[in-house]
Backbone as CSV, one residue per row, in Angstrom:
resi,resn,N_x,N_y,N_z,CA_x,CA_y,CA_z,C_x,C_y,C_z
1,THR,-43.889,14.270,144.569,-42.829,15.040,144.788,-41.569,14.124,144.640
2,ILE,-41.744,12.926,145.434,-40.523,12.072,145.551,-40.287,11.581,144.113
3,ALA,-41.150,11.045,143.310,-40.981,10.606,141.899,-40.326,11.809,140.939
4,MET,-40.830,12.989,141.196,-40.295,13.957,140.367,-38.984,14.221,140.664
5,ASN,-38.389,14.123,141.769,-36.861,14.336,142.110,-36.154,13.244,141.107
6,PHE,-36.508,12.104,141.171,-36.000,10.965,140.287,-36.019,11.473,138.720
7,GLU,-37.048,11.940,138.515,-37.448,12.491,136.962,-36.493,13.631,136.651
8,TYR,-36.289,14.522,137.391,-35.394,15.677,137.082,-33.901,15.114,137.167
9,PHE,-33.696,14.339,137.983,-32.247,13.793,137.944,-31.888,13.156,136.791
10,THR,-32.809,12.263,136.190,-32.524,11.436,135.178,-32.734,12.229,133.744
11,TYR,-33.691,13.293,133.837,-33.859,13.959,132.691,-32.574,15.005,132.394
12,TYR,-31.906,15.495,133.521,-30.765,16.315,133.247,-29.842,15.651,132.320
13,VAL,-29.614,14.294,132.494,-28.689,13.512,131.575,-29.069,13.727,130.155
14,ILE,-30.314,13.532,129.978,-30.836,13.419,128.555,-30.636,14.774,127.853
15,THR,-30.842,15.899,128.634,-30.931,17.287,128.009,-29.380,17.609,127.919
16,ALA,-28.663,16.946,128.708,-27.160,17.238,128.521,-26.655,16.835,127.305
17,PHE,-26.980,15.695,126.791,-26.599,15.003,125.517,-27.396,15.820,124.311
18,GLY,-28.568,16.399,124.647,-29.164,17.271,123.788,-28.476,18.459,123.395
19,GLN,-27.795,19.174,124.584,-27.136,20.201,124.377,-25.848,20.051,123.764
20,THR,-25.215,18.833,124.035,-23.945,18.458,123.273,-24.137,18.324,121.925
21,ALA,-25.337,17.699,121.458,-25.410,17.576,120.146,-25.789,18.881,119.333
22,THR,-26.360,19.895,120.005,-26.548,21.095,119.617,-25.218,21.972,119.417
23,THR,-24.207,21.715,120.329,-22.887,22.376,120.172,-22.203,21.980,119.119
24,PHE,-21.815,20.543,119.095,-21.105,19.968,118.087,-21.665,19.956,116.680
25,THR,-23.003,19.964,116.454,-23.609,19.973,115.333,-23.388,21.328,114.646
26,SER,-23.578,22.342,115.406,-23.554,23.870,114.903,-22.032,24.080,114.585
27,GLN,-21.001,23.511,115.205,-19.646,23.580,114.733,-19.369,22.959,113.384
28,ASN,-19.873,21.757,113.264,-19.554,21.022,111.996,-20.356,21.404,110.795
29,TYR,-21.800,21.867,111.197,-22.653,22.385,110.089,-21.977,23.618,109.697
30,SER,-21.413,24.463,110.417,-20.678,25.608,109.870,-19.493,25.470,108.960
31,ALA,-18.782,24.170,109.233,-17.893,23.751,108.345,-18.372,22.935,106.984
32,GLY,-19.604,22.776,107.093,-20.208,22.042,105.915,-19.960,20.599,106.037
33,GLN,-19.802,20.089,107.246,-19.419,18.814,107.526,-20.583,17.838,107.935
34,LEU,-21.564,17.697,106.794,-22.825,16.957,107.004,-22.535,15.548,107.506
35,ARG,-21.660,14.890,106.918,-21.286,13.605,107.590,-21.143,13.521,108.947
36,ARG,-20.185,14.412,109.351,-20.225,14.347,111.040,-21.412,14.816,111.722
37,CYS,-22.377,15.683,111.186,-23.403,15.981,111.847,-24.346,14.751,112.027
38,ARG,-24.359,13.768,111.033,-25.093,12.718,111.310,-24.285,11.566,112.159
39,LYS,-23.070,11.700,112.156,-22.285,10.676,113.158,-22.550,11.417,114.615
40,ILE,-22.847,12.662,114.749,-23.056,13.308,116.122,-24.419,12.874,116.507
41,LEU,-25.302,12.749,115.690,-26.768,12.402,116.005,-26.616,10.871,116.363
42,ARG,-26.014,9.948,115.716,-25.975,8.667,116.214,-25.177,8.262,117.585
43,ILE,-24.156,9.026,117.784,-23.394,9.017,118.804,-24.249,9.439,120.109
44,CYS,-24.649,10.622,120.016,-25.393,11.390,121.259,-26.549,10.493,121.484
45,LEU,-27.282,10.005,120.359,-28.570,9.303,120.747,-28.090,7.931,121.391
46,VAL,-27.132,7.193,121.077,-26.916,6.057,121.645,-26.426,6.083,123.148
47,PHE,-25.408,7.103,123.325,-24.993,7.276,124.682,-26.056,7.832,125.547
48,SER,-26.977,8.757,125.009,-28.026,9.265,125.937,-28.962,8.019,126.117
49,ILE,-29.256,7.285,125.356,-30.117,6.174,125.666,-29.563,5.157,126.806
50,VAL,-28.313,4.715,126.566,-27.661,3.916,127.426,-27.481,4.654,128.824
51,SER,-27.143,5.843,128.771,-26.902,6.577,130.045,-28.138,6.581,130.898
52,SER,-29.224,7.015,130.104,-30.482,7.125,130.891,-31.127,5.820,131.360
53,LEU,-30.977,4.854,130.497,-31.327,3.446,130.999,-30.691,3.045,132.297
54,ILE,-29.443,3.274,132.372,-28.535,2.876,133.623,-28.935,3.598,134.662
55,LEU,-29.524,4.828,134.567,-29.879,5.613,135.698,-31.524,5.179,135.972
56,ILE,-32.336,4.983,135.127,-33.644,4.933,135.293,-34.008,3.423,135.699
57,GLU,-33.484,2.377,135.045,-33.948,1.081,135.341,-33.727,0.718,136.857
58,PRO,-32.615,0.911,137.353,-32.622,0.741,138.944,-33.665,1.443,139.756
59,LEU,-33.914,2.601,139.389,-34.908,3.358,140.194,-36.382,2.725,139.977
60,VAL,-36.570,2.095,138.827,-37.940,1.502,138.458,-37.811,0.189,139.391
61,ILE,-36.820,-0.514,139.298,-36.901,-1.875,139.737,-36.851,-1.773,141.291
62,PHE,-36.171,-1.028,141.837,-36.136,-0.870,143.388,-36.816,0.429,143.791
63,ARG,-37.903,0.700,143.188,-38.651,1.982,143.403,-39.273,1.825,144.895
64,ASN,-39.605,0.947,145.501,-39.999,1.039,146.902,-38.930,1.255,147.732
65,PHE,-37.801,0.964,147.574,-36.506,1.214,148.365,-36.187,2.625,148.301
66,PHE,-36.026,3.189,147.054,-35.578,4.518,146.752,-36.583,5.465,147.276
67,ALA,-37.893,5.314,147.038,-38.915,6.187,147.643,-38.971,6.243,149.286
68,GLY,-38.472,5.125,149.793,-38.380,4.919,151.380,-37.576,6.008,151.837
69,PHE,-36.458,6.560,150.957,-35.450,7.374,151.656,-36.217,8.713,151.894
70,PHE,-37.407,9.009,151.123,-38.095,10.296,151.408,-39.263,10.339,152.465
71,SER,-39.921,9.266,152.519,-40.945,8.953,153.496,-41.271,7.633,153.823
72,ALA,-41.551,7.463,155.039,-42.019,6.089,155.613,-43.571,5.922,155.416
73,ASP,-44.247,6.801,154.964,-45.799,6.513,154.921,-46.034,5.693,153.658
74,GLN,-46.685,4.577,153.727,-46.917,3.507,152.666,-47.745,4.378,151.663
75,THR,-48.625,5.024,151.994,-49.613,5.484,150.949,-48.698,6.463,149.979
76,VAL,-47.856,7.223,150.661,-47.077,8.233,150.062,-46.096,7.238,148.970
77,ILE,-45.523,6.269,149.570,-44.618,5.366,148.749,-45.351,4.733,147.614
78,GLN,-46.755,4.338,147.715,-47.234,3.737,146.713,-47.627,4.818,145.600
79,ASN,-47.961,6.037,145.836,-48.376,6.942,144.844,-47.004,7.367,144.254
80,ALA,-45.927,7.416,144.926,-44.434,7.644,144.372,-44.231,6.614,143.267
81,CYS,-44.557,5.255,143.622,-44.167,4.200,142.933,-45.004,4.036,141.706
82,LEU,-46.268,4.584,141.854,-47.271,4.718,140.553,-46.908,5.600,139.609
83,ARG,-46.348,6.727,140.065,-45.733,7.815,139.136,-44.490,7.277,138.444
84,ILE,-43.695,6.334,139.172,-42.293,6.048,138.693,-42.775,5.138,137.524
85,LEU,-43.783,4.227,137.788,-44.035,3.199,136.772,-44.688,3.947,135.568
86,CYS,-45.619,4.902,135.810,-46.417,5.695,134.597,-45.631,6.685,133.864
87,ILE,-44.536,7.258,134.538,-43.732,8.258,133.850,-42.225,7.831,133.623
88,LEU,-41.607,7.737,134.810,-40.327,7.588,134.732,-39.871,6.192,133.972
89,PHE,-40.584,5.223,134.048,-40.306,4.004,133.309,-40.248,4.480,131.576
90,PHE,-40.955,5.325,131.233,-41.189,5.721,129.844,-40.386,6.875,129.323
91,GLU,-39.592,7.417,130.397,-38.709,8.503,130.195,-37.585,8.341,129.092
92,PRO,-37.056,7.471,128.843,-36.174,7.079,127.902,-36.690,7.304,126.536
93,LEU,-37.920,7.471,126.318,-38.450,7.862,125.063,-38.072,9.444,124.796
94,CYS,-37.699,10.021,125.809,-37.502,11.532,125.506,-36.171,11.696,124.638
95,ASN,-35.256,10.756,124.665,-34.165,10.692,123.894,-34.445,10.791,122.382
96,LEU,-35.510,10.213,122.178,-35.792,10.091,120.601,-36.338,11.470,119.923
97,TYR,-36.396,12.378,120.937,-36.905,13.662,120.375,-35.953,15.021,120.973
98,GLU,-35.355,14.687,122.085,-34.261,15.669,122.411,-33.012,15.820,121.648
99,ILE,-32.421,14.673,121.405,-31.326,14.649,120.420,-31.549,14.949,118.994
100,PRO,-32.587,14.507,118.391,-32.965,15.217,117.032,-33.206,16.688,116.963
101,ALA,-33.946,16.934,117.976,-34.337,18.479,118.351,-33.056,19.134,118.536
102,GLY,-32.007,18.687,119.366,-30.578,19.406,119.502,-29.767,19.582,118.099
103,VAL,-30.035,18.521,117.284,-29.313,18.679,116.098,-30.006,19.559,115.169
104,LEU,-31.295,19.627,115.018,-32.064,20.724,114.480,-31.550,22.095,114.734
105,ARG,-31.639,22.253,116.063,-31.215,23.448,116.631,-29.656,23.925,116.201
106,GLY,-28.922,22.933,116.151,-27.379,23.183,115.777,-27.335,23.534,114.233
107,THR,-28.244,23.152,113.526,-28.359,23.516,112.004,-29.121,24.895,111.697
108,GLY,-29.566,25.483,112.816,-30.217,26.802,112.569,-31.534,26.675,112.693
109,HIS,-32.316,25.485,112.751,-33.698,25.341,112.834,-34.093,25.165,114.264
110,SER,-34.425,26.299,115.013,-34.626,26.317,116.397,-36.304,26.443,116.552
111,LEU,-36.903,27.061,115.609,-38.405,27.467,115.915,-39.112,26.169,115.594
112,SER,-39.068,25.472,114.625,-39.809,24.149,114.441,-39.827,23.141,115.686
113,PRO,-38.487,22.807,116.286,-38.570,21.920,117.411,-39.330,22.501,118.592
114,ALA,-39.258,23.859,118.698,-40.005,24.524,119.731,-41.526,24.370,119.595
115,ILE,-41.900,24.717,118.433,-43.479,24.428,118.156,-43.806,22.954,118.320
116,ALA,-43.016,22.019,117.833,-43.440,20.520,117.928,-43.434,20.224,119.339
117,ALA,-42.455,20.694,120.215,-42.573,20.443,121.612,-43.821,21.199,122.367
118,ILE,-44.301,22.152,121.933,-45.345,23.001,122.656,-46.580,22.198,122.203
119,ILE,-46.619,21.842,120.975,-48.005,21.086,120.417,-47.956,19.564,121.065
120,GLY,-46.719,18.996,121.087,-46.652,17.512,121.565,-46.709,17.527,123.118
121,THR,-46.268,18.463,123.931,-46.417,18.247,125.378,-47.472,19.126,125.978
122,CYS,-47.459,20.528,125.685,-48.360,21.225,126.370,-49.752,21.323,126.045
123,CYS,-49.950,21.481,124.668,-51.230,21.451,123.973,-51.906,20.113,124.263
124,PHE,-51.134,19.118,123.849,-51.879,17.626,123.967,-52.331,17.325,125.487
125,ARG,-51.370,17.697,126.484,-51.705,17.511,127.909,-52.775,18.260,128.169
126,ILE,-53.109,19.409,127.892,-54.185,20.272,128.242,-55.500,19.430,127.556
127,ILE,-55.466,19.057,126.318,-56.574,18.457,125.781,-56.889,17.190,126.356
128,TRP,-55.876,16.528,126.833,-55.883,15.092,127.604,-56.765,15.408,128.820
129,ILE,-56.356,16.301,129.562,-57.004,16.710,130.922,-58.433,16.918,130.629
130,TYR,-58.861,17.663,129.667,-60.242,17.954,129.531,-61.161,17.019,128.738
131,THR,-60.404,15.966,128.299,-61.178,14.818,127.718,-61.050,13.541,128.162
132,ILE,-60.019,12.968,128.079,-59.778,11.555,128.547,-59.863,11.336,130.199
133,PHE,-59.049,12.606,130.759,-59.117,12.497,132.223,-60.282,12.960,132.940
134,GLY,-60.991,13.808,132.016,-62.338,14.187,132.607,-63.263,13.027,132.370
135,GLU,-63.027,12.113,131.635,-63.973,11.018,131.576,-63.628,9.785,132.466
136,TYR,-62.345,9.605,132.765,-61.685,8.696,133.548,-60.829,9.251,134.673
137,CYS,-61.522,9.752,135.772,-60.621,10.653,136.692,-59.896,9.442,137.742
138,GLN,-58.778,9.104,137.085,-57.917,8.371,137.763,-56.521,8.804,137.830
139,LEU,-55.719,8.751,138.770,-54.296,9.242,138.910,-53.428,8.595,137.799
140,SER,-53.608,7.363,137.423,-52.864,6.783,136.494,-53.149,7.244,135.056
141,VAL,-54.276,7.487,134.876,-54.801,8.107,133.566,-54.225,9.431,133.176
142,LEU,-54.033,10.247,134.309,-53.488,11.535,134.294,-52.068,11.411,134.067
143,TYR,-51.188,10.414,134.510,-49.729,10.117,134.493,-49.611,9.648,133.038
144,TYR,-50.470,8.910,132.401,-50.223,8.317,131.008,-50.201,9.513,129.885
145,ALA,-50.626,10.625,130.517,-50.641,11.876,129.333,-49.231,12.002,128.966
146,PHE,-48.107,11.764,129.927,-46.736,12.152,129.934,-46.213,11.187,128.755
147,PRO,-46.177,9.893,128.783,-45.476,9.019,127.724,-46.394,9.167,126.416
148,ILE,-47.567,9.460,126.279,-48.316,9.655,125.063,-47.714,10.891,124.429
149,SER,-47.828,11.923,125.229,-47.265,13.157,124.682,-45.942,13.093,124.345
150,TRP,-45.189,12.356,124.773,-43.684,12.075,124.260,-43.722,11.428,122.919
151,ILE,-44.445,10.581,122.748,-44.659,9.801,121.512,-45.010,10.794,120.440
152,LEU,-45.903,11.551,120.594,-46.568,12.460,119.795,-45.449,13.499,119.372
153,THR,-44.710,13.933,120.324,-43.665,14.878,119.995,-42.394,14.209,119.284
154,ILE,-42.216,12.985,119.446,-41.209,12.235,118.734,-41.719,12.322,117.268
155,VAL,-42.913,11.982,116.780,-43.488,12.071,115.530,-43.366,13.256,114.993
156,LEU,-43.598,14.371,115.654,-43.610,15.682,115.015,-42.082,16.019,114.791
157,ILE,-41.235,15.807,115.697,-39.877,16.077,115.575,-39.236,15.328,114.375
158,MET,-39.583,14.055,114.101,-39.129,13.148,113.185,-39.620,13.675,111.751
159,ILE,-40.834,14.180,111.757,-41.474,14.822,110.504,-40.531,16.104,110.072
160,ASP,-40.161,16.837,110.981,-39.492,17.983,110.980,-38.000,17.738,110.563
161,PHE,-37.490,16.832,111.133,-35.985,16.208,110.769,-36.142,15.735,109.336
162,ALA,-37.010,14.964,108.851,-37.176,14.382,107.353,-37.247,15.617,106.629
163,ILE,-38.015,16.656,106.803,-38.012,17.770,105.989,-36.682,18.540,105.769
164,VAL,-36.017,18.584,106.801,-34.688,19.220,106.982,-33.800,18.659,106.178
165,ILE,-33.750,17.104,106.464,-32.796,16.466,105.725,-33.072,16.304,104.198
166,LYS,-34.327,16.414,103.752,-34.669,16.332,102.335,-34.206,17.546,101.772
167,ASN,-34.019,18.710,102.379,-33.732,20.104,101.807,-32.256,20.355,102.235
168,ARG,-31.367,19.374,102.566,-30.076,19.553,103.093,-29.120,20.191,102.114
169,GLN,-29.254,19.853,100.940,-28.221,20.198,99.970,-28.425,21.712,99.600
170,PRO,-29.606,22.229,99.424,-29.876,23.621,99.112,-29.450,24.519,100.290
171,LEU,-29.537,23.965,101.462,-29.245,24.713,102.600,-27.694,24.859,102.798
172,LYS,-26.973,23.648,102.420,-25.692,23.792,102.559,-24.970,24.867,101.227
173,GLN,-25.641,24.762,100.184,-25.062,25.492,99.235,-25.322,27.190,99.621
174,ASN,-26.571,27.321,100.027,-26.886,28.749,100.486,-25.873,29.272,101.640
175,PHE,-25.695,28.301,102.596,-24.762,28.457,103.668,-23.267,28.840,103.275
176,MET,-22.781,27.934,102.475,-21.522,28.319,101.844,-21.390,29.508,100.959
177,LEU,-22.337,29.787,100.320,-22.268,31.069,99.664,-22.236,32.337,100.471
178,ASN,-22.929,32.254,101.745,-22.991,33.243,102.680,-21.697,33.330,103.202
179,CYS,-21.196,32.229,103.536,-19.695,32.198,104.124,-18.700,32.819,103.355
180,LYS,-18.908,32.595,102.003,-17.756,33.022,101.097,-17.954,34.742,100.828
181,GLU,-19.262,35.084,100.963,-19.547,36.602,100.740,-19.114,37.205,102.078
182,THR,-19.282,36.493,103.179,-18.810,37.117,104.585,-17.318,37.297,104.615
183,MET,-16.680,36.158,104.064,-15.032,36.106,104.089,-14.495,37.246,103.316
184,VAL,-15.260,37.421,101.937,-14.815,38.426,100.990,-14.803,39.999,101.798
185,LYS,-16.064,40.183,102.511,-16.190,41.480,103.128,-15.300,41.584,104.267
186,LYS,-15.099,40.559,105.106,-14.150,40.779,106.019,-12.635,41.116,105.663
187,LYS,-12.393,40.501,104.379,-11.073,40.654,103.875,-10.998,42.182,103.425
188,ARG,-12.095,42.677,102.806,-12.009,44.067,102.413,-11.784,45.037,103.672
189,ILE,-12.677,44.707,104.719,-12.513,45.512,106.026,-11.132,45.595,106.512
190,VAL,-10.412,44.335,106.469,-9.087,44.312,106.950,-8.157,45.026,106.175
191,ILE,-8.253,45.095,104.975,-7.418,45.944,103.994,-7.647,47.423,104.347
192,ARG,-8.875,47.900,104.477,-9.273,49.301,104.938,-8.670,49.604,106.155
193,ILE,-8.690,48.861,107.138,-8.210,49.183,108.548,-6.525,49.330,108.403
194,ALA,-6.024,48.457,107.802,-4.599,48.501,107.500,-4.175,49.716,106.797
195,PHE,-4.913,50.193,105.953,-4.554,51.510,105.157,-4.785,52.802,105.932
196,CYS,-5.903,52.674,106.761,-6.051,53.713,107.704,-4.934,53.821,108.843
197,ASP,-4.565,52.690,109.344,-3.390,52.614,110.333,-2.095,53.250,109.798
198,PHE,-2.026,52.726,108.536,-0.635,53.222,107.804,-0.660,54.656,107.537
199,ALA,-1.893,55.296,107.025,-2.046,56.658,106.671,-1.907,57.417,108.031
200,LEU,-2.567,56.991,109.139,-2.366,57.874,110.273,-1.197,57.912,110.895
201,TRP,-0.348,56.610,110.859,0.879,56.462,111.308,1.979,57.432,110.678
202,ASN,1.821,57.566,109.348,2.779,58.211,108.666,2.308,59.618,108.129
203,SER,1.340,60.032,108.868,1.079,61.528,108.450,0.740,62.286,109.529
204,ASP,0.575,63.483,109.494,0.378,64.437,110.461,-0.996,65.015,110.301
205,HIS,-1.316,65.979,111.184,-2.887,66.253,111.032,-3.244,67.023,109.951
206,ARG,-2.231,67.635,109.163,-2.600,68.345,107.927,-3.132,67.267,106.727
207,ASN,-2.817,66.087,106.898,-3.103,65.078,105.880,-4.411,64.296,106.237
208,LEU,-4.872,64.605,107.304,-6.217,63.765,107.909,-7.220,63.950,106.865
209,GLY,-7.351,64.892,106.032,-8.309,65.100,105.234,-8.428,63.985,104.039
210,LEU,-6.985,63.431,103.805,-7.086,62.499,102.921,-7.391,61.090,103.580
211,VAL,-7.274,60.947,104.733,-7.751,59.643,105.461,-9.119,59.641,105.806
212,PHE,-9.653,60.789,106.051,-11.154,60.829,106.567,-11.983,60.202,105.624
213,PRO,-11.952,60.342,104.279,-12.864,59.801,103.223,-12.604,58.327,103.180
214,GLU,-11.411,57.726,103.409,-10.963,56.427,103.488,-11.660,55.766,104.737
215,PHE,-11.738,56.476,105.963,-12.475,56.019,107.153,-13.940,55.949,106.955
216,LEU,-14.403,56.947,106.139,-16.110,56.807,105.959,-16.261,55.711,105.067
217,PHE,-15.353,55.202,104.005,-15.598,54.071,103.330,-15.515,52.767,104.085
218,PHE,-14.588,52.753,105.049,-14.519,51.601,105.971,-15.817,51.532,106.776
219,TRP,-16.307,52.687,107.251,-17.459,52.565,107.975,-18.732,52.043,107.323
220,ALA,-18.826,52.427,105.981,-19.980,52.161,105.242,-19.665,50.493,104.949
221,GLU,-18.464,50.058,104.750,-18.381,48.724,104.656,-18.772,47.800,105.769
222,TRP,-18.275,48.302,107.022,-18.571,47.557,108.141,-20.053,47.465,108.604
223,ASN,-20.615,48.491,108.234,-22.188,48.425,108.521,-23.164,47.803,107.348
224,ALA,-22.466,47.476,106.345,-23.302,46.999,105.150,-23.777,45.691,105.566
C-alpha cells in the first residue's frame, strides 16, 4: 500500500500528458494539421518522461526515507522498498505507450489502443501468474510482471501506431471529404432556416401552408 501511493501519484502525471496529447491531437487532426500532430507527440513524450523522472527518481533513491512516513515497521518498509525497486523504478516506461495511445485516440483510433492495453497488461499478467509465478513463488517475481507487461504493451501500441501512420494519407483525404460534405449540408440547413424565419415573419396564418412544405424539407435535411 505504501508503494502504491507513490505509484498512483506519479502515474497521474503520465496520464495527464496522455490526455493532453489526445485533446490537442484531436483539434489539429480535425484541421488536417498532421505536422502539428507529430509535434504534439514529441513534446508530450519529452515533457512526460522528464516530469515522471523528476518525481520517480527521488522516491527510488530515498525509498527508505519516504516509506518511513507511513510505517515504522522495518518489515513493512522492506516490502515497500522491494515494490518500489521492481515497479516504480520502471514506471517511466509507461510514457512510451500512454502518449502514443493518447495521440491515436485523438485521431479517432480508440479501440486498438484499448485492445493493446488489455492484452499487454491484463491478459499477460494473468498468464504470468499461472505460469512463471506459479513456478517461482516469490514476491519479486510477481512484481516483475508489471514492467514486462508494460514493454509488451509498448510493442503493441507501436505496431498499431505504425499501421495508422502508414495509412495516414487516405485517412486525411476521407476526413477532409467528410468535412466538406458536412459544411455543404450545414450551409443548406442555414439557408432553409433563414427562409422559414423570413416567411413566418412576413406572413400571417393564412400563408402557413406555403411555409410548412419548406419546413418539412428542412427537417429532412437536418435528419439526413
